N, C-alpha and C positions, 0 to 999 in steps of 0.2 A: 549778636544775634545772631544766631549759627541755620541753616540754611536744615529748613524738618519736611523732607522730601515726602511721606507719610502725610495723610490727610483726611478726616472723616469726612463721607458723606454729607452720615446724618446731624452734626456740628456744624456742619457748612450751613444744611439747607433749615433746619429748625431750632438748633439752639442757639450760635449765633446772630440768627437777628437777635431772638425775643430774649440773650444776655446781654446784649447789645445797648437796648433800648434803658435798662437795667443801668449799665456802665455809664450810655448818655446823662440819664438822673443826674451821678455821682460827680460824674465829670462838673456838668449845666455848677453844681451848689457853688462844688469848689471853687469854676472859673464867678463864678456871683463874685463872694469873698475877692478875687487877687482881684477883680478887677478894680475892687473898691479900692482895694491897699494899693493899688497899678497908681491909679489918680491921687490918694493920699501922697504915697510917696513924691509924684513929680513934683505936685506940690512942695514938698520938704525936699529935695533934690534945689529947685529951684529959690527957696527963700534961705536953705545954710548950703547949700552945699552940698550934702554930704546926703548917705541913704542913711533908711532906719531897719536895724538890722530886724524889729518885732514888723514891720509893715513886708521886709526880705523876705518871710519866713514865707507866711500862706504862697505870696507867690511864687517861690521856692517848690512848695509844697504844691502847687496846680503841675508845674511844669514835671516835677515826678514821679505824680502819679497819667501823668498823658502817654511818658515815654513807656506805663509799665502794660497801660492797657493800647497802645497804640499797635504794638505785632501780631494782639489778636485782634482785635478792629480793624487791619488791612491783611487782615488773615495767612502770616507768615507763620501760627501758631494754632493750636486746638486746646496748648495749656490756658487754661483760663489766667484771666489776675485776678483780682483781693478784692473784693468791690470796696474799702479803705484801703486810706494808704499806708504804706509803710515803707519808715524813710530810707534810704541807701544811700546811696554814693554812686556819682553818676561817669564810664571815660571814657573820653573820644581816642580813637588813635587816629591819625590821619594813614590811609594804610598806605606801607610802603617805610614812613617812616621813621617803627620802632619807638614811640614816645605815646606813652599815657599819658592826656590829659587828663587832671581836674577839671567838670564844670557844674555851675551853681554855688561857689564857692563865692561867703558877702565880699562883700565888697562898698564898705564905708567911703571912700572917696568919687565923689560926683564929677560933672564936667557941668556948668549951665549950661555953659555954647553946645554944645551936645543934647543938653536935655532940650533946648527952648529952637535951635535952629540945624542944628545936625542929624539928626535921628532924625525927625519926623522929613526931613527930604530924603536921605541917605535906608532908612528903613522902608517906604516908598517903594524904593529902586531896587531894594531886597524883593520885597513884599511884589510884585510881578514875575521876577525870575521863579520865587516861589510859586508861585499861582502856572507855572508857564509846567512847572515842574511836575507842579499838586494833581493839571489835567493828566499828565504824564500817569504816574504813577496810578489816578481814579482808570481812567483804558485798561493797565494792569491789572488790578484789582479784580473790577469786573471780570475780566479775558481769565484771568485766575480762577476769579471764583469756577466757568462754567470749564475750566481745568480740573476741578479738583471733584463737580460734577458727576463730571464722562472719566475720571480711568483715577481720581482716589487716590492720587497727586502731587504732587503743587511744583510746579515746572519753574526750574533755577533762573531762566530766563527772566521771565516775567516777574520772581521775587524777589532780584537785584535792583531793580525802577526802585520800586515798595519801600526796597531797604533801604533806600541811598536817602529817596524822601523823607523820612526819619533822620536819618542819617542831619543831611542840611533844615533839618524845626527844632534841634536840638541846637543845632549851631547860632542857629537867629533865634528862636526863644528868649534866650537873657539878655541879649542889645535887645529887643524886642519889646519886651516888658521894664525893663531901666535896674536891668540885675550889675550889668555892665558898662563903660564904655566904652568895650572894645567891639571895633567892629567887624559883622562873620566874612564872609569871599562875600564879594556878587554872583561868582561862580562854583559854587554844591565841588565842593572833595568829598574824594571815597573815602567815609571811615570807617574805624568798624566800632562800637556802642558798650561797654562793658557793664553790670551793675552789679555792684557791690553790697 
């Protein structure tokens, strides 16, 4: 996600709120389907010790769609996302590492211990950090809205915490939604997000 300094007041005041309602409906539909698949996937992992790719795909689609709409909904860009999912590959690069890692790849093997005991506890801790980070990002989104309304431009200083929050979400969601047993860091890493 590149920083976009220029911002449209019309987009922020009228178009984004209306379009976000429509996006929200699409996200809810994808989320409902993903929630059902997450519940069934939990049972499958509990019984077989492996993930089902058929159940994995709708969850992956949901996360990919969220990543496609978050920059618009969090006022990082004026470019409107599509209303439907498009197949993409997501890559993360921890700043300074130079390595791009594809995320949301299908992992068949799953640990029953991870699903039953470790994931609920670890996810709870990560969600506390995510909640604090989300509060900071939410404040930045609100201030950014005012900055765009007054100046017609975005503040890069406000943009960074929002972008980093989305990056932390991308690092945490695959674990939360049982796509992987690889735990996210407790302290969010600054990352670049690449969509292919």
